[in-house]
C-alpha positions in Angstrom: 4.9 13.5 -6.7 3.2 16.9 -6.9 5.9 18.4 -9.1 5.2 15.5 -11.5 1.5 15.7 -11.4 -1.1 17.4 -9.2 -3.6 15.7 -7.0 -6.3 16.7 -9.5 -4.4 15.1 -12.4 -3.7 12.0 -10.3 -7.5 11.7 -9.6 -8.6 12.4 -13.2 -6.4 9.7 -14.7 -7.4 7.3 -12.0 -3.8 6.8 -10.9 -5.1 6.8 -7.3 -7.0 3.7 -8.2 -3.8 2.1 -9.5 -1.9 3.0 -6.4 -4.6 1.5 -4.2 -4.2 -1.8 -6.0 -0.5 -1.9 -5.2 -0.6 -3.6 -1.8 2.6 -4.1 0.2 2.4 -6.3 3.3 4.7 -4.6 5.8 4.6 -1.1 7.2 8.0 -0.7 5.6 6.7 -1.5 2.2 3.7 0.8 2.7 6.1 3.6 3.6 8.3 2.9 0.6 5.2 3.1 -1.6 4.1 6.3 0.0 7.5 7.9 -0.5 8.0 6.7 -4.1 9.1 9.3 -6.6 8.5 9.1 -10.4 11.2 8.3 -12.9 11.5 11.3 -15.2 13.4 12.1 -18.4 17.1 11.3 -17.9 16.4 8.4 -15.6 15.7 5.8 -18.2 18.6 3.5 -17.0 17.4 3.7 -13.4 13.9 2.7 -14.6 15.2 -0.3 -16.5 17.0 -1.5 -13.4 13.7 -1.2 -11.5 12.0 -3.3 -14.2 14.8 -5.9 -13.8 14.1 -6.1 -10.1 10.4 -6.5 -10.7 11.1 -9.3 -13.2 13.4 -10.9 -10.7 10.5 -11.2 -8.3 8.1 -12.2 -11.0 10.3 -15.0 -12.2 11.5 -16.5 -8.9 9.7 -19.5 -7.5 10.4 -18.2 -4.0 8.0 -15.3 -4.2 5.3 -17.0 -2.1 7.9 -18.1 0.5 9.2 -14.4 0.7 5.6 -13.2 1.1 5.0 -15.6 4.0 8.1 -14.2 5.7 7.0 -10.6 5.2 3.7 -11.3 6.9 5.6 -11.9 10.1 7.7 -8.7 10.0 6.5 -5.9 12.3 7.6 -2.3 12.6 10.4 -1.9 15.0 11.4 1.6 13.9 10.4 3.4 17.1 11.9 0.7 19.2 15.4 1.0 17.7 15.1 4.8 17.9 14.6 4.4 21.6 17.7 2.2 21.8 19.6 4.8 19.8 18.6 7.4 22.4 20.1 5.3 25.2 16.8 4.0 26.6 16.6 0.5 28.0 14.2 -1.5 26.0 11.6 -3.6 27.8 11.0 -7.4 27.4 8.3 -6.9 24.7 10.5 -4.5 22.7 13.4 -6.9 22.9 11.2 -9.7 21.7 10.1 -7.6 18.7 13.8 -6.9 17.8 14.6 -10.6 18.1 11.6 -11.5 15.9 12.8 -9.0 13.3 16.2 -10.5 13.3 14.8 -14.1 12.9 12.6 -13.0 9.9 15.5 -11.1 8.4 17.7 -14.1 8.6 15.0 -16.2 6.9 14.9 -13.6 4.1 18.6 -13.9 3.7 18.3 -17.6 3.2 15.2 -17.4 1.0 16.8 -14.8 -1.3 20.1 -16.8 -1.6 20.7 -18.0 -5.1 18.2 -15.6 -6.7 18.9 -12.7 -9.1 17.6 -10.3 -6.4 20.9 -10.6 -4.5 22.8 -8.8 -7.2 21.2 -5.5 -6.2 22.9 -3.8 -3.3 19.8 -1.9 -2.2 18.0 -5.2 -1.8 20.7 -7.0 0.3 19.9 -7.9 3.9 22.8 -8.1 6.2 23.0 -10.9 8.7 23.7 -9.8 12.3 24.9 -13.0 14.0 26.4 -11.1 17.0 23.1 -9.4 17.8 21.2 -12.7 17.2 23.5 -14.4 19.7 22.9 -11.7 22.3 19.1 -11.9 22.0 19.1 -15.7 21.7 22.1 -17.0 23.7 20.8 -20.6 23.8 20.2 -20.5 20.0 16.6 -21.7 20.5 15.1 -19.6 17.7 11.9 -19.4 19.6 9.4 -16.5 19.1 9.8 -15.5 22.7 12.3 -13.4 24.6 13.4 -14.1 28.2 16.3 -12.8 30.2 18.3 -16.0 30.6 20.4 -16.9 33.7 23.3 -17.1 31.2 23.3 -13.3 30.8 24.9 -12.8 34.3 26.4 -14.9 37.0 25.0 -12.5 39.6 21.5 -12.9 38.1 21.9 -16.7 38.2 22.8 -16.6 41.9 19.9 -14.3 42.8 17.4 -16.5 41.0 18.9 -19.6 42.6 18.5 -18.1 46.1 15.0 -17.0 45.2 14.1 -20.5 44.2 15.6 -22.0 47.3 13.7 -19.5 49.6 10.5 -20.3 47.8 11.0 -24.0 48.2 11.7 -23.5 51.9 8.5 -21.4 52.3 6.5 -24.2 50.6 8.1 -26.8 52.8 7.4 -24.9 56.0 3.8 -24.4 55.0 3.4 -28.0 54.1 4.6 -29.0 57.5 2.2 -26.7 59.2 -0.7 -27.9 57.1 0.1 -31.5 57.7 0.1 -30.8 61.5 -3.2 -29.0 61.3 -4.7 -32.0 59.4 -3.5 -34.4 62.1 -4.6 -32.1 65.0 -8.0 -30.9 63.7 -8.8 -33.2 60.8 -8.9 -30.2 58.4 -7.3 -29.8 54.9 -6.5 -26.3 53.6 -7.1 -25.6 49.9 -4.5 -24.3 47.4 -5.1 -20.8 48.7 -4.1 -22.0 52.2 -7.8 -21.5 53.3 -10.4 -23.6 55.1 -14.1 -22.8 55.4 -15.8 -24.0 58.7 -19.6 -24.0 59.2 -20.6 -22.0 62.3 -22.5 -25.0 63.6 -19.1 -26.6 64.5 -18.6 -24.3 67.5 -16.0 -26.5 69.3 -13.8 -26.8 66.2 -14.1 -23.0 65.6 -13.0 -22.3 69.2 -9.9 -24.6 68.8 -9.0 -23.0 65.5 -9.3 -19.5 66.9 -6.7 -20.4 69.5 -4.2 -21.9 67.0 -1.2 -19.6 66.4 -0.9 -20.8 62.8 -4.4 -19.7 61.7 -6.3 -16.4 61.4 -9.8 -15.4 60.4 -9.8 -13.9 56.9 -13.6 -13.8 56.2 -17.0 -14.5 57.7 -20.7 -14.7 56.6 -23.9 -15.8 58.4 -23.1 -19.5 57.7 -19.3 -19.9 57.7 -16.0 -18.6 59.0 -13.0 -18.7 56.7 -9.6 -19.4 58.2 -6.3 -18.7 56.5 -2.8 -19.9 57.2 -0.8 -17.4 59.2 3.0 -16.9 58.6 5.4 -17.7 61.3 8.6 -15.8 61.9 10.6 -18.2 59.6 8.2 -17.7 56.7 8.1 -13.9 57.2 11.9 -13.8 57.1 12.0 -15.8 54.0 9.4 -13.7 52.2 11.3 -10.5 53.2 14.4 -12.2 51.7 12.5 -12.9 48.5 11.4 -9.3 48.3 15.0 -8.1 48.5 16.1 -10.7 46.0 13.3 -9.6 43.6 14.4 -6.0 43.8 18.0 -7.1 43.1 16.8 -9.3 40.3 14.9 -6.3 38.7 18.1 -4.2 39.0 20.2 -6.8 37.4 17.7 -7.5 34.6 17.5 -3.7 33.9 21.3 -3.7 33.7 21.2 -6.6 31.2 18.4 -5.0 29.2 20.4 -1.8 29.1 23.4 -3.6 27.8 21.4 -5.4 25.1 19.8 -2.1 24.1 23.3 -0.6 23.7 24.2 -3.5 21.4 21.1 -2.7 19.4 22.2 0.9 19.3 25.6 -0.2 18.0 23.9 -2.0 15.1 21.4 0.7 14.5 22.7 1.6 11.0 22.7 -2.0 9.8 19.2 -2.6 11.2 17.9 0.6 9.4 19.6 -0.6 6.1 17.8 -3.9 6.5 14.5 -2.1 7.2 14.9 -0.1 4.0 15.8 -3.2 2.0 12.7 -5.0 3.3 10.6 -2.0 2.4 11.9 -2.0 -1.1 11.6 -5.8 -1.5 8.0 -5.6 -0.2 7.1 -2.8 -2.6 8.7 -4.6 -5.6 6.8 -7.8 -4.8 3.6 -5.7 -4.6 4.4 -4.4 -8.1 5.1 -7.9 -9.4 1.8 -9.1 -7.9 -0.1 -6.3 -9.6 1.6 -6.9 -12.9 0.6 -10.6 -12.8 -3.0 -9.8 -11.6 -3.6 -7.2 -14.4 -1.7 -9.0 -17.2 0.5 -6.0 -17.5 3.8 -6.0 -19.5 7.2 -4.5 -19.2 7.3 -1.5 -21.6 10.1 -0.7 -24.0 11.7 2.6 -22.9 12.9 5.1 -25.4 14.6 8.5 -25.0 12.8 9.8 -28.1 9.5 11.7 -27.8 7.3 8.8 -28.7 4.4 6.8 -27.4 3.2 3.5 -28.8 0.5 1.5 -27.0 -1.0 -1.7 -28.4 -4.0 -3.2 -26.7 -4.1 -0.5 -24.0 -6.5 -0.8 -21.1 -7.9 1.6 -18.6 -7.8 -0.6 -15.5 -10.5 1.2 -13.5 -13.0 1.2 -16.4 -12.1 -2.4 -17.2 -12.9 -3.5 -13.7 -16.2 -1.5 -13.7 -17.3 -3.2 -17.0 -16.3 -6.6 -15.6 -18.6 -6.1 -12.6 -21.4 -5.4 -15.2 -20.4 -8.5 -17.1 -19.3 -6.4 -20.1 -16.2 -6.6 -22.2 -13.5 -3.9 -22.3 -12.3 -3.0 -25.8 -8.5 -2.4 -25.8 -7.3 0.5 -27.8 -4.1 1.1 -29.9 -2.4 4.5 -29.8 0.7 5.4 -31.8 1.8 9.0 -31.3 4.6 10.3 -33.5 4.1 14.1 -33.4 4.1 16.7 -30.7 0.4 17.4 -30.9 -2.3 14.8 -31.5 -6.0 15.5 -31.9 -8.5 12.8 -31.2 -11.7 13.4 -33.0 -15.0 11.5 -33.1 -18.5 11.6 -31.7 -19.4 12.0 -28.0 -19.7 8.6 -26.3 -17.0 7.3 -28.7 -14.5 6.7 -25.9 -12.2 9.7 -26.5 -12.0 10.6 -22.8 -11.5 7.0 -21.9 -8.6 6.8 -24.3 -7.2 10.1 -22.9 -7.3 8.7 -19.3 -5.8 5.4 -20.5 -2.8 7.2 -21.9 -2.3 9.2 -18.7 -2.8 6.1 -16.6 -0.2 4.1 -18.6 2.3 6.9 -18.5 1.9 7.6 -14.8 2.2 3.9 -14.2 5.5 3.5 -16.1 6.8 6.7 -14.5 6.4 5.0 -11.0 8.1 1.9 -12.2 5.1 -0.3 -12.9 4.5 -2.7 -15.7 1.6 -1.4 -17.9 -1.8 -2.8 -18.8 -1.4 -3.5 -22.6 -0.1 -6.0 -25.0 3.0 -3.9 -26.0 4.2 -0.4 -25.2 7.1 1.7 -26.3 7.2 4.9 -24.1 9.4 7.8 -23.2 9.6 9.4 -19.8 8.2 12.8 -18.9 9.0 15.5 -16.3 5.4 16.6 -15.9 1.9 15.1 -16.5 -1.2 17.1 -16.8 -4.8 16.3 -17.7 -7.9 18.5 -18.1 -11.3 16.7 -18.1 -13.3 19.3 -16.2 -12.6 20.5 -12.6 -15.5 20.1 -10.3 -13.6 21.7 -7.4 -13.0 24.9 -9.4 -16.6 25.0 -10.5 -17.7 24.7 -6.8 -15.4 27.7 -6.1 -17.5 29.8 -8.5 -15.7 29.4 -11.8 -17.5 28.4 -14.9 -16.6 25.2 -16.7 -14.6 27.2 -19.2 -13.1 29.5 -16.6 -11.9 26.5 -14.5 -10.4 24.9 -17.7 -8.5 28.0 -18.7 -7.2 28.6 -15.1 -5.9 25.0 -15.0 -4.6 25.1 -18.6 -2.0 27.7 -17.4 -0.3 24.9 -15.4 0.1 22.8 -18.6 1.4 25.7 -20.6 3.9 26.8 -17.9 5.3 23.3 -17.9 5.4 22.8 -21.6 9.0 24.2 -21.7 10.1 20.8 -20.3 9.3 17.3 -21.3 5.5 17.1 -20.5 2.5 15.0 -21.4 -0.5 17.2 -21.7 -4.0 15.7 -22.0 -6.9 17.9 -22.7 -10.5 16.8 -23.2 -12.6 19.1 -25.4 -10.5 22.3 -25.1 -12.6 25.4 -25.0 -15.8 23.3 -25.3 -17.5 25.4 -22.7 -17.6 28.7 -24.7 -19.0 29.9 -28.0 -17.8 27.9 -31.0 -16.0 30.7 -32.8 -13.9 31.7 -29.8 -13.5 28.1 -28.8 -12.1 27.1 -32.2 -9.7 30.1 -32.2 -8.4 29.3 -28.7 -8.0 25.6 -29.5 -6.2 26.3 -32.8 -3.9 28.8 -31.1 -3.0 26.4 -28.2 -2.3 23.7 -30.8 0.0 26.0 -32.7 1.8 26.9 -29.5 2.3 23.4 -28.2 3.4 21.8 -31.5 6.6 23.7 -31.1 7.4 22.5 -27.6 9.4 19.4 -26.5 6.3 17.7 -25.1 3.4 15.5 -26.3 -0.1 17.0 -26.2 -3.2 15.0 -26.9 -6.4 17.0 -27.3 -9.9 15.7 -28.0 -12.0 18.1 -30.0 -15.2 18.6 -32.0 -13.9 21.6 -33.9 -13.3 21.3 -37.6 -9.8 22.1 -39.1 -7.9 21.9 -35.8 -6.1 18.7 -37.0 -5.9 19.8 -40.6 -2.2 20.5 -40.2 0.8 18.4 -41.4 2.5 19.0 -38.0 -0.5 17.7 -36.1 -1.4 14.0 -35.9 -5.1 13.2 -36.2 -6.5 10.0 -34.5 -10.2 9.4 -35.2 -12.6 7.2 -33.2 -14.0 4.7 -35.7 -17.5 5.5 -34.2 -20.9 3.8 -34.9 -20.6 0.5 -36.6 -24.1 0.5 -38.3 -25.8 2.4 -41.0 -29.4 3.6 -40.8 -30.9 0.4 -42.0 -28.9 -1.8 -39.5 -29.7 0.6 -36.7 -33.4 0.4 -37.4 -33.1 -3.4 -37.5 -31.6 -3.4 -34.0 -34.4 -1.4 -32.5 -34.1 1.7 -30.3 -31.9 1.7 -27.3 -33.5 2.0 -23.9 -30.5 3.2 -21.9 -27.1 4.8 -22.4 -25.1 1.6 -21.7 -26.7 0.0 -24.8 -24.9 2.4 -27.1 -21.6 0.7 -26.4 -22.5 -2.3 -28.5 -22.9 -0.1 -31.6 -19.6 1.8 -31.0 -16.2 0.9 -32.4 -13.7 2.5 -30.0 -10.6 2.0 -32.1 -8.4 5.0 -33.0 -7.7 5.3 -36.7 -5.1 7.7 -38.0 -6.4 10.1 -40.7 -4.5 12.8 -42.6 -5.6 16.3 -43.5 -9.2 15.9 -42.8 -10.8 19.3 -42.4 -14.0 18.2 -40.6 -14.6 16.0 -37.5 -17.0 13.1 -37.7 -20.6 13.9 -36.8 -22.3 10.9 -35.1 -24.6 12.9 -32.9 -27.6 12.6 -35.2 -26.9 8.9 -35.6 -26.9 8.4 -31.8 -30.2 10.5 -31.7 -31.7 8.1 -34.3 -30.5 5.1 -32.3 -32.2 6.6 -29.2 -35.5 6.8 -31.1 -35.7 10.6 -31.2 -38.8 11.8 -33.2 -38.0 11.6 -37.0 -39.4 15.2 -37.5 -36.6 16.5 -35.2 -34.0 14.4 -36.9 -35.0 15.7 -40.4 -35.1 19.3 -39.1 -31.6 18.9 -37.6 -30.3 17.5 -40.9 -31.7 20.5 -42.7 -29.8 22.9 -40.4 -26.6 20.9 -40.9 
C-alpha cells in the first residue's frame, strides 16, 4: 500500500476510517483485508471482476446464511502447519480441523447455484476422504473422539479396560454388602464411612477388619475407607497397563490422522484462502449497502466524474450532530484543476472526498456517491498540512514543500495529486509564484492534480480547469436579517458547497469580509478593510 499512498496520505484522506468500517468476520478475512493491494492503472479488467464478485454477494439471498457459517469458522492455520511438520495433533486440534471441514462443506452447499461459484479463487473444495477419517460414523457432531473403529487393537484394549473396571466395581460391591451385613454400615460413593468416636466398640471392630483402613480423624470422628484386596490391586495394575497401551494406540491413530491432514495441506490452504476472500468480499458488500455506495464506471482515460459525492467520515460526524451533509459534484477533464472559494467553503472537504473515493475504488470498493466515472492511478498524494513534520521543527511551509517533493517525483506516472492551499504559509508574492510554477509543471504530466488556492490568476489558463465554491448564499440585507452567528458551526447554513466550473476568471472569490460581517465584527473594522481592498 505504501507505494500507492503513504500512511500520512491514508490518514489525511480518512481512508483509515473507511478501512475500519470494512469488517470481515473470520481471521482469514481480516488477513485478506490487511494484505489487500490497490488496483492500479492497467488493472481495469481485474477491478471489474472484483466488482462483479461484490455484486454477486450483494445480489444473493444467501448472504445472511453465508455470514452465519463464517461466524463458526476458526483459524486452523497453525494447526495444519504442525501437521505439515509431522507433529501429531492433539484431540482439541483434531476437533478444530473437523469443525473447519464441516463449515467448509456447509459453505460448498450454500454457494451452490450462485454466481459466486464461477470464480475459481472463490471455490471451496470438498474433502470427503478427510471428513470420513475425522468423522468415521458420519455423525456430523461438533466434537471429536478417537472411536473404537479406528483400530481393532484399540477396541480390544478398551473392551478389556471396561471388563476390568466392571470386575473391580463388582468386587467392591460384594465387600460393601458384607460390611453392611456384618457391622450395619453403608459406605458412601467415595467408599468412605464416618464413625463417631463415641461408638468405641464399633470402631474397635472396624479397625480389625482387613477390608477397611483409617483415612482421616478429628476430635469427633474417625473416617474409614475401603481397602483394596489382592484381586482389586491386580485389576487396577492391569488397568494402568491397558491405559498406557491405549494412550500409545491413540497417539498412533492421531499421528496417522495428522499425516492425512498433511497430505491434504494444499487443499486446506486453498480453502482457507478462498474463505478469506469470500469473507472480505462480503464485508465490502455489507459496507456498500450500509453507505449507499455505488459501483463506479471505470475508464482508462484520465478522467474523474463524481455526482453526489460524500465524505463518509464527515457525513457520519454531521449525522451525530443531527446535521445534513451536502453532496458535491466534481467533473474533472483537465490535468490540473484549481478549486477556488472562501475559507470555510468546503474546499478541503471536497479535496478529501476526491481522495477518499479514488482510494476506495483503487481497493475494490463501491464508492459513496450517486454516480462515478473514474480512472485508476498508480500513486495518490494529498497535502493538507503535516503536523508530524511541524513537530520535527519544520514550519508549515517547510513541511509542505518537503512533502510536495513526493508528489512531484511521482508525477511521471499516473498519479492523483491533491494539494490544499499550496504555498499558503509563505508571503503572497512568492506563494503565488511557486503555485503558478507548480501548476505549469503538473499540467504537462500524465496525472490529475487538484489544488485549492486563494491566489488570483492561478486558474486563468485555458489548460487549467477552475472549479469555484458557490459560497455564501445571502447578500448583506439577508445576512443582517438572520442575525449574527454565535459559533462557527452556524456558518454552514449560509454556505453553498457546490462546485461550479468557471472559465478564465482572473480573481478568486473574496467571502472573508462577508463571513466577518456574519460573525458580527465591528462595522468600523469592516469599512476599513473594504477601503484597503
